[in-house]
N, C-alpha and C positions, 0 to 999 in steps of 0.2 A: 504493499500499500504506499509506504513511504516514497519509493521511487516514482510512482505515479503523481503523487502530491508535489514532489520536487520538480518533475518535468512540467506539470501544469503551473506551478508557481513561476518557474523560469519563463514560460510562454507568456503568462500574464504580465510579467515584468517587461519582457521585450515588447509586447503590444503597447504598453503604456509609453515606453520610450519612443516607439516609432510613430505614435499618435495616429494619423490618418492613413498610413501606408498599409496597403494590402498584405496580408500574411502570405508567405511563400507556401509552395506545395509541400515542402518538407515540414514546415510549421503546422500546416493543416493536418497532415497525416499523424504527426506527433501528438497533436491535441486529441484527435479522434482516438488514437491508440491508448493514450494515457487515460482519457476519460472513460472509455469502455473498460479498461483494466481496473480503474478505481470503482466503478459501479459493479463490476463483477466480484470484487473483494468485499465491498461494504454495502451494496445495494444503493438505492436512490435516496441517499441521506442528504442532510442540509449542506454538507461540503460539496458533494457531487452536483447538487442543484446550484450552488453558488458558481461553480466552475462552468456549468452549462450556460448560465445567464451572462456571466462575465466573458466567457469565450465564444459567445454567439457569432462573432465576426470571423472566427476560424471556419466553422463548418455548418453554422446554422442549426437546424434541428436534426441533421443527419445522424450524429452519434446517438441521440435519444431514440430516433426511429430504429436504428440498428439494434439498440438495447431492447426496445419495446417489442419488436417482432420475435425476439428469442426468449422472452419471459413466459413463464407457465400461465400467468393470468395478466394479460395486457390491460384489461379494465381496471384491476387493482394498481397497476403501475401508472395508468392515466389518473386514477384518483389520487394517488401519491403526489404526482406532479401538480395537479389542480389544488391540492391541500398544502402545497409547499409554501415556505416563507416568502420566497421571491416572486411567486406567480401573482400575488396581489400587490406587492410593493412596487415592482418595476413593470408597469403596464406597457411601456414602449417595447421592451424586449419580449414581454409575454405575448403581445399581439404578433410580433414578427415570428416568434417561435411557433405559435399556433398556426399562422398562415403557411409557414414553410412546412411544418408537419402535415398539415392538410394537403398541401401540393404533393409531398412525398407519398402520402397515403393514396391519393387519387392516381398518381403516376404508376404505382405499384399494385393496384387493384387490392387494397387492404380490405379485410372483411368488414362488413357493415357494422358489426357489434363494436368494433373499435373506431370506426369512422364516425359514427353518430355522436359521441361525446365531444369530438373535435368541432364538429359543425355546430 
């Protein structure tokens, strides 16, 4: 878990230093890999949610969607996201996260039972 957190912290620091510069492909892949590793170890906890919101510029909702489709109960995972601390606080990123998640679901023909809560 610590190596994932270190990687994510380093990426967040680099993002703040670059300001409006687009993340590189390597940074995007590193973020995706570290975030998925963190969530695999700890679940969708507050820390993972924080990195998802702060690192939205890296991959959008793609890492969350990858995690969502591999969970045993996607509806419970969505409920955890909707009940999370950052979902209500950061409405700008929440909206963009949901819009991107909806687009990913529609493009990949996601089952209706997990598509409905997003709509």
